[in-house]
N, C-alpha and C positions, 0 to 999 in steps of 0.2 A: 504493500500500500504506500502511496506517495503522501508527502506532507499535504499537498493540495487536496487529495482525496479525504484525508483524515479531518482537516479543518473545514472542509466544505466550501461551497461557492460564495457564501456570504458570512465569513467569520467576523466576530466583533472587531471593530477597527476604529482607530483614532486618526486615520489619514486625513489631512486637510484641516484638522481642528485648530492648529496653530499656524495655519497658512501654508502656502506651497513651498516655502523655502526652509521650513523648520528642520533641524538636525538633532534636537535634544529630546523630542517627544514628551513623555509624561513628566519629565523634570520641570517643564513649564508650570506644573501645578504647584511647585514649591515657591510660592510668592513671598513677598516680604511678611505678610501675615503668618504664613507657615513657619518662616524663620523665627518669628517672635513666639509662636506657639511652641516651637521646639525649645527655645531658650527658657520658657516658663517651666519646663520640666526639671531644670537644674535645682537641686536641693542642697547638695553637699559640696559641689565644686570638684568632685572626684573625677579624674581623667583616666580613661583606659584607651589603649590603641589595639587595633584588631588585625594588623598584618601579621602573617606568619613570617618567621625569620628566613632570609635567603642565605643558604649555606650553613644551616644549623649543624653543629658537631654532634648532637645527641641523637640524630636519626640517620638512617642509612643513606637517604637522599631526600631532597625536597619533593613534596607531592606535586605531580603535574598530570595533565590529561595524557593518557597513553599515546605515544608517538611524538610527544614534545620532548625536547632536549632539556637536560639539567642546566641550571645557571653555572657558569664558570667564572669565578673571580680570580684575577691575576694581579699580583703585586708587580708594578713596573718600576718602583723605586722604594727602597727601605734601607735600614742601616747595613744590611748584608751587602748591598751593592758597593758601599764604601769599604767595608771590611775586606771584601774580595778584590778590591782594586778595579772594579768594573766601570766606575765613573770617576771623573776628576774631583778633587777636593775643591770646595767653594772658597772664595777669597776670605769670607768672614767666618767660615767654619760651621754654618748652619746646615742641617740635614733635614730630610722630609720623607714622607711616605705618600705614594700615589697608587691607585688601583684602576683597572679596567674591569668591565663585566660584560660577558656575552651570554645572552639568555633570550628565550621567547618572551615577548612582552606580556604574554598571558601565562607565564611560568611561576607566578606567585599570586598573592592576594591582588586582585585586579578588577577593573571595570571593563566589560565588553562595550565596544562601540556599537551604536545602533545599526551600523553597516556590517556587523560581524557575520550575520547569518541571514539568508534570504531564500526564496523559492519563486518559481515562475518568472525569473528574470527581473524581479523588482525588490528593492530594499524598502526600509521604512519610508513612509510618506510617498511611495510611488517612484522613487528615484530608480533609474535604469541600473541594472547590476554591472554594466560595463563601466560605471563610474568607480568601480573598485579595481580596474585594470592597472596594475603596477603600484597603486596607492589609492586609498579611499579619498576621492575628491569630494564626496558627500558623506555625511554621517560618520566621520572618523571620531576617534576618542578625543581628539583635540577640542571638539565642540563641547563635550561634557566637561573637559578639564578647564576650558575658559569660563564656563558658567559656574562650576562648583556645585556641591550638593549639601544643603543645610535644611534640616527640618526636625520634626518630632519623630524619633525612632522608637519602635517597640520591639521587644524580643519575645518570641514565642519559643519556649523550650519544649520541643516535641519529645526529646529523649526523657526529660524529667516527667513529662505528662504520661509517658508510657512506662515509667518505672524502670528504666534501664540506663546504663551509662552512655550507650550510643545505639542508634538504629541499626538493624541488620542489613546485610547485603540485599539490595533490591526492595527494601521495605518501603511501602507507599503511604502517602497521606494526601489529603486535599483540603479545600477551603473549610469544609465542615470540621475536620480535625483541628485546623488552626483556630477556628472559633471556639471549639470545645476546650482546647488547651488554654486559650486566652481567658475563658471563663474560670477555669481551674486556678489561674494565676490572679484572679480578681482584676483582670484587664479587659478593656474594650478596644478592639481595633477600630480606630477612627478613620474617617475619610482623609486621604492624603498623607497617611502615616508611611514613613520609610519602614518596611517590614523586614525584620531580621528573624531568621529561623535557625535554631540550633538542633542539629541531628546527632552531634557527637562524632561525626564521621572522621574528622581530622584527628580527634583524640584516639579513635580506633587505629588510624594509620600509624600512630606512634607506638603501638603495642605489638605489631606483627612485622615479619620480614616483608620486603617489597614483593617477593615472589607470591606470597599469600595475598597481599592486598590487591595486586593487579591480575591475579589469575581469574579468568572469566569476569572481567571488570564489569561491575554492575552496581552503581551507587544507589543508595536510598534517596528518596526525594518526592517532590510534588509529582502527581500523575495527571495527565491531560484529561480534561472534559470541557465541553463547551460551558457548562455551568461554572466551572472554576474560572475560566477566562472572563466570563460575564461578571463574576464576583470581583475580580481585579479591576475591571472597567468601571463597575458601579461604585466601588470604593475609591476609585481614582488613585490607586497605589502607584507612586512615581518610581519606586526603587525597591527591588527585591534583593536581599543580602543573605547569603547562606555560608555554612561551613563545609560545603561540599565542593568538588572540583567543577561541577557543571550545573549547579542549581537544582536540576530535576533528575528523576531517575533516568538512567542511561538509555534504556530501551523500554518503550511502552509494552507491558506484558501481553496485551490483547492483540496488538497489531505488529509489534516488532519495529515500529518507527522510532528512529533515534532522535532524541532531544526535541520533541515537537513544541515544547513551550518556548524554546528560543525563537521560534517563528510566531507562535500564537501571542506571546506576551511582548517580546522585543520588536519583532518585525512589524506586527500588526497594531499593537497598542502603544508602542514606544516606551515600554517599561525598561528602565535601566537595570542591568543585571550585574551584581557584585559577587564574586566567587572566592572561595578559599579563605574566609575570615576565621580567625581564632575567637570563638565565642564562649569557651569554657569559663574564663575568668569573669567575663561580663555576666554570664548566667549566675555565677556564685555571688557576685556583687549585688545583682538585682534581687536575688533570693534573700541575702542578708539584710538588704535595705527594705525589702517588701515593696519595691517599686520597679516596674518593668518598662517604664517609658523614660526617655532621656533626650538630650540634644545630640543629634547625629550630624557630623561634619566630615566631608570627604572631597577630595579632588585628585583624580588620576594625573599622572605626568602628561605634560602637553607635548605629546609625540604627534607631529603633523602627519596626517595620512594613515595613521595606524588603526588596526582593528581592535586594539585593546591596550591597556597600559597599567603598570603596577600602581597600587594605592596603599596608603596606611590610614584607614578610617579612624576617626577620633570620636569617642563617646564621652559625654560629660553628664554625670549623675548629680 
């Protein structure tokens, strides 16, 4: 089955809602009023960051989507260069360290550009897919980076709701599960909330060898239904943030379609997708404080023409 067949001839869509030239989609919903609503959630002034480390030494490798390369950081200047006589001494005696990094732009915590995924030859808002040839001339991540993302964030702890440290391989949930978990937390998911979902999947990643994690790769996550997509549209969710590598379950169990919500939510509704966030510490802080809403602030790197870029989201409780 194709994506077009699954989503149907008249899928929920926000194309044209913010004009023919729009490249940031539902992030337009995060107006000044939404920024102030987010700021009003701050109670303690406690700051947490959500990016996973690049090149962590306590794991076998960094988590990436299968087929993507690992980040490679290389020291191009450090004290060893002088001790080995590989570089001349400076006139005033000062030394320094410099590094380079080679990595997929979506090889760590990151924002997808709205032009990252498409079908039927059209991107978000109806742009021709050939605008991606060589570089994204429309809907690149730079548009999101220039705008920035600030609003009221809410965390739904699905793992906690289901009484387990992390969801199982291929374990599914939908908008009804999100609503039930929010009720369990004493939280209401409000219109225009930045929606964060903890599955514990990256926590699981840290407990097993890579060969186990990637064998028959199938992440837990949201599962497609038209009702779920309509729920996102009705609640005007601008940004979906998860602790999985690709936001949704990898393959829909009934159809075998791969990652359909990337098309249904991002390509059709303009919902920004943020992947591979570390949510364990935030979940503990929210539970300790008895507050599951907060100020959410993020801006990916301004990489012109790119389909995604690293980000270190900041939460203020």
